[in-house]
FIKELUM-639552 format. One line per 2 residues: their letters; for each residue x, y, z of C-alpha. Coordinates in Angstrom, 3 decimals, padded with zeros to 6 digits. Each point is the difference from the previous one (the first is absolute). Layout:
residues N
A	X Y Z  ...
//
This chain:
residues 617
XX	-037.195 024.394 026.320  001.930 002.585 000.393
XX	000.207 001.595 -003.700  004.008 000.722 000.562
XX	000.082 -004.257 000.637  -002.014 000.017 -003.135
XX	001.741 001.953 -002.352  003.164 -001.777 001.030
XX	-001.921 -003.949 -000.273  -001.029 001.000 -003.835
XX	003.532 000.482 -001.434  001.319 -003.043 001.974
XX	-002.916 -002.086 -001.039  000.381 000.947 -003.621
XX	003.946 -000.837 -000.028  -000.700 -003.265 002.122
XX	-002.694 -001.110 -002.532  002.846 000.989 -002.968
XX	002.688 -002.019 001.743  -002.031 -003.241 000.369
XX	-001.307 000.362 -003.319  003.840 000.285 -001.502
XX	000.824 -003.330 002.543  -003.269 -001.840 -000.829
XX	-000.025 000.570 -003.747  -003.692 000.981 000.635
XX	-001.252 003.224 -001.869  000.517 003.030 002.190
XX	-003.310 001.789 -000.955  -001.629 -002.749 001.905
XX	001.634 000.176 002.836  -000.188 003.238 000.326
XX	-004.018 000.069 -000.206  -000.088 -002.710 002.201
XX	001.867 001.636 002.819  -002.094 003.577 -000.601
XX	-003.093 -002.042 000.269  000.988 -001.635 002.899
XX	000.959 003.427 001.597  -003.286 001.189 -000.687
XX	-001.583 -002.596 001.670  001.248 000.984 003.536
XX	000.912 003.951 -000.819  -002.442 001.394 -002.367
XX	001.553 003.269 -001.335  -003.165 002.093 -000.834
XX	-000.809 -000.768 003.766  003.322 000.658 001.427
XX	000.352 003.503 -002.407  -003.776 001.185 001.374
XX	000.720 -000.672 003.355  003.134 002.505 -000.118
XX	-001.515 002.333 -002.231  -003.232 -000.265 002.116
XX	-002.201 -000.410 -003.226  -001.849 -002.124 -002.092
XX	001.804 -003.188 -001.467  -001.629 000.851 -003.327
XX	002.185 003.146 000.124  003.563 -001.747 000.133
XX	000.059 -000.434 -004.274  000.402 003.914 -000.161
XX	002.755 -000.130 002.063  001.712 -003.444 -000.920
XX	-000.356 -000.118 -003.948  002.089 003.553 -000.741
XX	002.962 -001.853 001.804  -000.762 -003.155 -002.025
XX	-000.269 001.979 -002.828  003.363 001.651 000.522
XX	001.383 -003.889 000.734  -001.232 -001.000 -003.268
XX	001.699 002.974 -001.856  003.275 -001.349 001.217
XX	-000.609 -002.938 -001.061  -000.611 000.815 -003.641
XX	002.877 002.357 000.350  001.845 -003.025 000.614
XX	-001.717 -002.061 -002.568  000.886 002.809 -002.625
XX	004.045 -000.031 000.651  -000.406 -004.019 -001.067
XX	-001.109 000.700 -003.056  002.139 000.261 -002.741
XX	-000.469 000.861 -003.731  002.104 -002.868 -001.378
XX	-002.270 -002.331 001.999  -002.974 001.663 -001.416
XX	001.123 -000.224 -003.494  000.299 -003.901 000.064
XX	-003.709 -000.044 001.208  -001.609 002.977 -000.747
XX	-002.379 -001.309 -002.588  -001.266 -002.198 002.833
XX	-000.114 002.684 002.744  -001.601 002.715 -001.856
XX	-002.545 -002.414 -000.993  -000.926 -001.663 003.037
XX	-000.192 004.017 001.111  -002.112 001.001 -002.771
XX	-002.402 -003.425 -001.195  000.945 -002.073 003.208
XX	-001.471 002.726 002.448  -002.804 000.974 -001.906
XX	-001.271 -003.620 -000.223  000.727 -000.271 003.426
XX	-002.168 003.047 001.138  -003.040 -000.477 -002.418
XX	-000.080 -004.234 001.085  000.814 000.743 003.664
XX	-003.025 002.669 -000.209  -002.283 -002.608 -001.339
XX	000.643 -002.786 002.686  -000.431 002.263 002.738
XX	-003.399 001.221 -001.296  -001.182 -003.745 -000.932
XX	002.227 -001.773 002.863  000.036 002.565 002.927
XX	-003.527 001.920 -001.204  001.493 003.480 -000.015
XX	-001.429 002.391 -001.894  001.917 000.881 -003.032
XX	001.624 003.335 001.243  001.730 -001.568 002.720
XX	000.748 -002.815 -002.168  001.718 002.009 -002.520
XX	001.924 001.573 002.881  000.994 -003.439 001.744
XX	001.034 -000.894 -003.548  002.067 003.000 -000.194
XX	001.691 -000.893 003.370  001.136 -003.309 -000.698
XX	001.904 000.128 -003.150  002.890 001.030 002.226
XX	002.493 -002.435 001.564  002.266 002.007 000.945
XX	004.051 -000.433 001.367  -000.797 -000.531 003.660
XX	-001.239 -004.199 -000.940  001.480 -000.005 -003.199
XX	003.563 000.833 000.941  000.470 -002.347 003.007
XX	-001.702 -003.246 -002.426  002.593 000.771 -002.815
XX	002.957 000.331 002.552  -001.012 -003.353 001.266
XX	-000.760 -002.116 -003.181  002.860 001.975 -002.409
XX	-001.808 -000.964 -003.306  001.143 000.796 -003.010
XX	001.491 003.339 -001.216  -002.813 000.597 -002.427
XX	-002.386 -000.828 002.407  001.367 001.716 002.972
XX	000.248 003.391 -002.194  -003.774 -000.476 -001.259
XX	-001.263 -000.521 003.509  002.503 002.554 002.078
XX	-001.551 002.682 -003.096  -003.699 -000.751 000.244
XX	-000.085 -000.035 003.526  001.834 003.581 000.549
XX	-001.999 001.469 -002.818  -003.121 -001.160 000.316
XX	-000.438 001.489 003.684  -000.276 003.861 -001.730
XX	-002.119 -001.465 -002.506  -002.520 -001.674 002.192
XX	-000.280 002.894 002.262  -000.368 002.611 -002.708
XX	-002.701 -002.539 -001.505  -001.885 000.027 003.593
XX	000.161 003.803 000.227  -001.621 000.258 -003.564
XX	-002.459 -002.471 000.647  -000.784 001.521 003.592
XX	-000.577 003.489 -001.769  -002.030 -001.061 -002.628
XX	-002.148 -002.219 001.076  -000.595 001.565 003.438
XX	001.063 003.926 -000.010  -000.857 000.595 -003.640
XX	-002.957 000.266 -002.337  -002.714 -002.531 -000.591
XX	001.834 -001.227 -003.028  003.673 -000.519 -000.261
XX	001.764 002.456 -001.324  003.341 -000.633 -002.369
XX	001.286 003.352 -000.232  -000.063 000.398 003.794
XX	001.352 -002.833 000.377  003.044 000.065 -002.428
XX	000.386 003.507 001.863  000.137 -001.911 003.327
XX	002.661 -002.369 -001.336  002.140 003.053 -001.731
XX	000.212 001.913 003.072  000.540 -003.257 002.539
XX	003.400 -001.167 -002.594  000.863 003.228 -000.981
XX	000.478 001.022 003.836  001.591 -003.080 000.441
XX	002.393 000.609 -002.923  000.916 003.256 000.914
XX	001.050 -000.372 003.862  001.353 -003.748 -000.988
XX	002.599 001.836 -002.420  000.683 003.168 001.803
XX	000.957 -002.518 003.177  002.137 -001.954 -002.255
XX	001.633 002.960 -001.257  000.867 001.745 003.138
XX	001.025 -003.221 001.680  002.593 -000.831 -002.599
XX	001.213 003.796 -000.101  000.502 -000.213 003.279
XX	002.102 -002.666 -000.005  001.627 000.580 -002.949
XX	001.167 003.646 001.050  001.152 -001.846 003.964
XX	-002.721 002.264 001.720  -000.640 -003.130 002.349
XX	002.560 -001.979 001.511  -000.863 -003.893 -000.256
XX	-001.433 -000.573 003.081  -002.891 002.218 -000.947
XX	-000.941 -000.908 -003.375  -002.348 -003.033 001.599
XX	-001.649 002.038 002.123  -000.822 002.851 -002.375
XX	-001.266 -002.375 -002.598  -002.450 -001.318 002.737
XX	-000.741 003.580 001.208  -000.415 001.292 -003.417
XX	-002.123 -002.576 -001.268  -002.439 -000.044 002.934
XX	-000.277 003.655 -000.849  -000.498 000.109 -003.490
XX	-002.639 -003.057 000.318  -002.060 002.201 002.602
XX	000.125 002.738 -002.039  -000.960 -001.913 -003.104
XX	-002.826 -001.513 001.828  -001.423 003.567 001.110
XX	000.092 001.187 -003.390  -001.747 -003.100 -001.689
XX	-000.916 -003.094 001.688  001.922 -003.004 -000.256
XX	002.491 002.078 -001.820  002.617 -000.820 002.282
XX	000.611 -003.887 -000.734  001.133 001.455 -003.338
XX	001.899 002.372 001.034  002.166 -002.446 002.453
XX	000.169 -002.757 -002.542  001.169 001.984 -002.666
XX	002.451 001.922 002.616  001.821 -003.284 000.439
XX	-000.187 -001.204 -003.651  001.570 003.279 -001.223
XX	002.946 -000.656 003.006  000.630 -003.291 -001.003
XX	000.533 000.326 -003.429  002.030 003.361 -000.105
XX	003.428 -000.776 -000.798  001.638 003.506 001.642
XX	000.401 -000.984 003.692  000.375 -003.170 002.098
XX	-002.864 -000.302 002.276  001.120 -002.957 001.817
XX	-000.802 001.566 003.089  -003.394 000.383 -000.874
XX	-000.963 -003.191 -001.078  001.821 -001.537 003.409
XX	-002.048 002.155 002.032  -003.217 -000.625 -001.508
XX	000.276 -003.842 000.192  000.678 000.031 003.608
XX	-003.033 002.240 000.212  -002.270 -001.871 -002.350
XX	000.573 -003.230 001.813  -000.891 001.092 003.374
XX	-003.276 002.095 -001.662  -001.317 -003.211 -001.472
XX	000.437 -001.741 003.385  -001.735 002.623 001.769
XX	-002.812 000.959 -002.831  -001.363 -003.407 -000.098
XX	000.354 -000.628 003.827  -001.962 002.886 000.242
XX	-002.898 -000.762 -002.746  -000.304 -003.796 001.364
XX	-000.645 001.372 003.641  -002.412 002.291 -001.709
XX	-002.477 -002.656 -001.506  -002.973 -000.195 000.850
XX	-000.641 -003.872 000.030  -003.592 000.499 001.077
XX	-000.493 002.074 -003.428  001.502 -002.340 -002.180
XX	-001.819 -003.120 001.177  -003.024 002.269 -000.597
XX	000.839 -000.235 -003.562  -000.441 -003.330 000.097
XX	000.382 -002.625 -002.745  -000.243 002.453 -002.744
XX	003.121 001.481 000.813  001.475 -003.186 -000.410
XX	-001.400 -000.513 -003.181  001.363 003.580 -000.904
XX	003.510 -000.846 000.931  000.079 -002.743 -001.694
XX	-001.203 001.472 -003.155  002.451 002.812 000.357
XX	002.841 -002.832 -000.224  -001.070 -002.447 -002.066
XX	-002.020 001.534 -002.716  000.549 003.913 -000.013
XX	003.606 000.171 000.768  000.908 -002.946 -002.658
XX	-002.451 001.653 -002.415  001.764 003.191 -000.099
XX	003.570 -001.195 000.167  -000.708 -002.206 -003.093
XX	-002.244 001.743 -002.117  003.117 003.590 000.718
XX	002.944 -002.204 -000.769  -001.094 -001.390 -003.471
XX	002.654 000.271 -002.300  002.886 001.093 002.654
XX	003.488 -001.522 000.675  -001.618 -001.944 003.124
XX	000.056 -003.930 -000.209  -003.106 -001.879 000.984
XX	001.474 -000.919 003.158  000.953 003.714 000.792
XX	-003.379 001.092 -001.051  -001.743 -002.369 002.290
XX	002.391 000.945 002.895  -000.740 003.428 -000.552
XX	-003.919 -001.038 -000.081  000.246 -001.305 003.355
XX	001.929 002.283 001.909  -002.237 003.217 000.715
XX	-000.125 000.726 004.135  -001.417 002.986 000.966
XX	001.621 002.165 002.859  000.103 003.490 001.824
XX	-000.859 002.337 -002.785  -003.265 -001.739 -000.605
XX	-000.597 -000.165 003.709  000.683 003.785 000.497
XX	-001.783 000.901 -003.366  -003.044 -001.874 000.798
XX	-000.005 001.435 003.952  000.115 003.566 -001.372
XX	-003.216 -000.454 -002.482  -001.940 -001.882 002.120
XX	000.419 002.672 002.574  -000.977 002.730 -002.744
XX	-003.066 -002.087 -000.913  -001.071 000.024 003.902
XX	000.040 003.836 000.188  -001.614 000.647 -003.124
XX	-002.965 000.709 001.830  -002.313 -000.315 -003.400
XX	-002.698 -002.450 001.139  000.458 -003.691 -000.131
XX	003.192 -001.399 -000.559  000.477 -002.293 -003.270
XX	000.016 -003.626 000.787  003.383 -001.360 000.920
XX	001.323 003.269 001.380  000.286 -000.702 003.449
XX	001.707 -003.245 -001.018  002.233 001.224 -002.343
XX	003.025 000.210 002.608  -000.829 -003.564 001.347
XX	-000.120 -001.557 -003.489  003.323 001.373 -001.173
XX	001.436 -001.329 003.576  -001.402 -002.908 -000.568
XX	001.561 -000.052 -003.920  003.426 001.054 001.803
XX	-000.043 -002.785 002.234  -001.160 -002.684 -002.420
XX	002.354 000.562 -002.556  002.862 000.410 002.234
XX	-000.816 -003.494 001.388  -000.927 -001.543 -003.398
XX	003.186 001.545 -001.684  002.570 -000.323 002.691
XX	-000.830 -003.178 000.076  000.041 -001.118 -003.553
XX	002.275 002.368 -001.860  003.295 -001.848 001.354
XX	-001.379 -003.571 -000.960  -001.238 001.228 -003.444
XX	003.170 001.662 -000.789  001.775 -003.538 000.762
XX	-002.415 -001.545 -002.398  000.223 001.818 -003.069
XX	003.474 000.169 000.444  000.689 003.662 000.383
XX	001.742 000.013 003.249  001.813 -002.003 002.650
XX	-001.077 000.204 003.263  003.707 000.461 001.166
XX	002.092 000.386 -002.977  002.781 -002.147 -000.120
XX	002.040 001.731 -002.849  003.393 001.286 000.480
XX	001.345 003.480 -001.058  003.369 000.101 -000.504
XX	002.462 002.964 -000.540  003.037 -001.281 -001.564
XX	000.920 -002.302 -002.825  003.267 -001.086 000.356
XX	001.101 -003.335 -001.125  -000.288 -001.082 003.791
XX	-003.479 001.270 -000.105  -001.412 -001.685 -002.949
XX	001.202 -003.484 000.765  -001.922 000.893 003.587
XX	-002.966 001.093 -002.024  000.226 -002.986 -002.350
XX	-000.676 -002.458 002.891  -002.690 001.962 001.385
XX	-001.697 000.014 -003.261  000.281 -003.555 -000.662
XX	-002.262 -000.454 003.394  -002.419 001.980 -001.447
XX	000.577 003.157 001.990  -000.537 003.277 -001.579
XX	003.127 002.079 -000.237  000.508 003.389 -002.080
XX	003.471 001.015 -000.107  000.596 004.165 -000.452
XX	003.604 001.214 -000.947  001.165 002.752 -002.050
XX	002.691 -001.743 -002.085  -001.661 -001.324 -002.828
XX	002.535 -002.831 -000.788  -000.781 -001.779 003.255
XX	-003.911 000.770 -000.414  000.197 -001.394 -003.594
XX	001.818 -003.075 001.554  -002.527 -000.658 002.474
XX	-002.642 000.213 -002.752  001.875 -002.911 -002.091
XX	-000.078 -002.014 003.292  -004.118 000.416 -000.388
XX	-000.161 002.561 002.953  -001.974 003.019 000.572
XX	002.486 002.857 -000.155  -000.507 004.158 -000.505
XX	002.838 002.177 -000.877  -001.206 002.788 002.416
XX	001.403 001.924 002.732  -002.208 -001.400 002.876
XX	-000.784 002.959 002.138  -000.900 002.306 -003.125
XX	-003.599 001.214 -000.136  000.184 -002.217 -003.642
XX	000.209 -002.970 002.096  -002.115 000.727 002.367
XX	-002.947 000.817 -002.550  000.634 -002.094 -003.036
XX	000.992 -003.683 001.654  -002.797 -002.015 001.206
XX	000.943 -001.610 003.318  -003.113 -002.362 000.228
XX	000.904 -003.461 001.439  003.200 001.616 001.665
XX	000.162 000.384 003.966  003.567 000.547 000.744
XX	003.263 002.237 -001.175  003.724 -001.574 000.519
XX	002.337 002.723 -000.826  002.962 -001.832 -001.205
XX	002.368 002.477 -002.037  003.597 000.545 001.284
XX	-001.202 003.646 000.916  -000.903 000.121 003.477
XX	-001.415 003.438 -000.368  -002.233 -000.965 -003.267
XX	-001.477 -003.187 002.192  -000.732 002.677 002.704
XX	-001.615 002.241 -002.090  -001.830 -002.628 -001.633
XX	-001.176 -001.178 003.121  -001.307 003.239 001.208
XX	-002.217 000.314 -003.433  -001.532 -003.173 000.478
XX	-000.773 -000.597 003.683  -002.886 002.344 -000.818
XX	-001.050 -002.891 -002.457  000.725 -002.847 001.461
XX	000.829 000.821 003.908  003.153 -000.298 001.763
XX	-000.613 -003.773 000.693  000.478 -000.747 -003.121
XX	002.655 002.419 -001.499  003.577 -001.490 000.335
XX	003.544 000.600 -001.024  003.017 -001.544 -000.085
XX	002.760 000.487 002.736  001.729 002.868 000.257
XX	003.442 000.062 -000.875  000.871 002.686 002.450
XX	-001.149 -002.946 003.368  001.029 002.107 002.712
XX	-003.351 002.081 000.960  002.236 003.084 001.034
XX	002.315 -000.144 -002.666  000.221 003.812 -001.483
XX	-001.536 -001.725 -003.419  -002.484 -001.931 001.014
XX	-003.364 000.470 -001.087  -002.243 000.929 002.922
XX	-001.739 -002.760 001.527  -003.790 001.600 -000.500
XX	000.818 000.673 -003.759  000.842 -004.109 -000.795
XX	-002.395 -002.797 -001.000  -000.069 -003.028 001.839
XX	003.339 -001.808 -000.160  -000.086 -002.667 -002.457
XX	001.097 -003.829 000.688  002.426 000.896 002.296
XX	002.286 003.020 001.435  003.095 -001.876 -002.236
XX	-001.346 -000.014 -003.379  001.170 003.180 -001.499
XX	-000.700 000.632 -004.310  003.697 -000.542 000.111
XX	000.180 -003.381 002.168  -002.871 -001.278 -002.265
XX	001.932 000.990 -003.244  003.140 -001.434 001.243
XX	-001.375 -003.210 001.252  -001.554 -000.504 -003.293
XX	003.375 000.611 -001.642  001.351 -002.594 001.961
XX	-002.337 -002.601 -001.101  -002.852 -000.031 002.582
XX	-003.706 -000.513 -001.476  -003.355 000.603 001.282
XX	-001.573 -003.834 000.523  -003.610 -000.613 000.278
XX	-001.531 -002.840 001.846  -002.641 -001.524 001.661
XX	-000.344 -001.348 002.881  -001.380 -003.455 000.609
XX	000.199 -002.792 002.840  003.336 -001.194 -001.497
XX	001.619 003.309 -000.625  -000.603 002.798 002.768
XX	001.312 003.047 001.214  002.750 -001.783 001.705
XX	000.866 -002.048 -002.848  000.579 003.117 -002.107
XX	002.522 001.119 002.355  001.625 -002.935 000.576
XX	000.127 -000.319 -004.002  002.065 003.341 -000.443
XX	001.918 -000.514 003.050  -002.095 002.729 002.113
XX	000.794 002.855 -002.307  -003.521 000.178 -001.769
XX	-001.220 003.200 000.061  -003.656 -000.076 000.073
XX	-001.473 003.101 -002.170  -004.147 -000.848 -000.788
XX	-002.713 -002.905 001.430  -003.060 -000.278 -002.305
XX	-002.405 -002.286 001.936  -002.465 -002.034 -002.160
XX	-002.658 002.664 -000.678  002.535 002.422 -001.611
XX	000.721 001.797 003.232  003.362 001.853 -000.312
XX	002.137 000.708 003.155  003.233 002.190 000.098
XX	002.513 -001.360 002.492  001.457 003.016 001.940
XX	001.634 000.469 003.461  -002.915 001.484 001.927
XX	-002.462 -003.124 -001.780  001.728 -003.059 -000.784
XX	-001.882 -002.317 -002.484  -000.966 -003.243 001.584
XX	-000.029 -002.620 -002.569  -001.900 -003.212 000.717
XX	-001.016 -003.050 -002.309  -001.690 000.805 -003.375
XX	001.804 003.499 -000.256  002.512 001.239 -002.086
XX	002.600 001.603 000.498  002.606 002.259 -001.920
XX	003.441 000.193 000.942  004.005 000.949 -001.228
XX	001.792 -002.797 000.628  003.701 -001.383 -001.248
XX	-000.588 -002.453 -002.757  002.428 -002.574 001.203
XX	-002.289 -002.289 001.200  -003.705 -000.635 -001.354
XX	-003.196 -000.593 001.383  -002.427 -002.724 -001.187
XX	-000.939 000.360 -003.799  -003.460 -000.065 000.554
XX	-000.316 002.574 002.864  002.783 002.698 -001.350
XX	-000.092 002.447 -002.990  002.786 002.073 -000.602
X	000.241 003.098 -001.422
//
């Protein structure tokens, strides 16, 4: 295959796999790996590159892994940009214990399992144990986006998954240098010096890089369109310089750079975040396609049943043991601890680190290699494939069984708490639909709470709202204030959380698109209900005596019966099917209620529907 075609095919397959995952709700990382393995059977990457360079396929990793390392640096930088200290405060004890106690238990027990199950030399076993403590944002992030567990669980897994990568890499460097390159006996002092040097370099360059970027943006040295590009270039440069000074310190540098930028309050970094989010999606797709295509299925099959036993030990014994011990006395509930204990897929960082050290072991030229050295990268790839398959298929059902996540959250975040909005929210709440009302008027919020509704007195587009409100169980935004601009601003804020498909706002009072006072179409959310139902219209209808009516459609009371009862003046708003799935009526996608569904509509109360099928709000 032509190299140009291959380079174009990899990102295409990556995006296609993630689109299929979105449509089918299958684990994205699972599809990416499968697509990569399939591609590798037809076009072996190592062979293709070796032919182009007229070299040995074994030389390909020397060229490939620097590219992979830079991609990992970008992903960790983007991951650092998602870490907020406000999230960390509510789960700090759990995260710190997982990083210190949990990683120590994982490293030692993994080494024991590798020695006794796989027959590895104890030095190789310890190196493998250090490599496999990592989970990583490349695999945990897509799982969390798909499952959307509670805020506390998401915070714990996100912080652990990002911070554990440089920790695992540092431990691997320490083990390799001390057990393979050092003296016959382990030197604690030399290990601490190496650790201090690596962390020091990472802290220095990460801090300096964040200071420089903030200063450049604050002093307007950069136009908006260059902020994302410069941050990327600077992150890659600092990563390379750090690694040249202290091995694997680049991971510390880029992670810290992202965290410091995300938590400073002096400049806005939306341009950087948006640029990195799109790049991260592309890189994750490409990396897993490449990883899957390079899997040597024969080498993995040669490991045999001991390899399967080793993976099962990691999943069923080692990870649960480390989590349950590390989280003793924390605020995590038993359900949350159980979920965290069964989510630890390994990703591209483990593959990159294992490949680097496998290559170093082969180049040592100091006599015969210790047992297991030749299989270090193969076992790591087996663990990646095994854990991605197991956790990718089991995490979502486990979260639902433990009741810490919903497969498709049906809750509604409603912006506004006017009287008619509270009446509509009561109708939804009565049918067990989770609603959260947000308004800056404390009196309206208080009245909503008196009605038994969850309501927050907060500016929904503030940092406080995004950082402190728990949106678990909520999947859609309904912006329903009388102010079109506020509604549009909320839509812009929450598109990144719920997606464009799930952000709605009431029709604008300036209906003509070419009106000088109308909002641009791209700034608005999906039109809620229909183009006539503005806030003023709804308020006037309620004042004139209209009500929200809840009806269950049956054999004897159909949708036509509902329309006839109210002289075709009933305005359909919501449909709730027997499983609790909520559908919102819109012009672009009208609801089609059928027998067994419950509909909420706006009606004039001059005639009543059958009592058994009707509820009034």
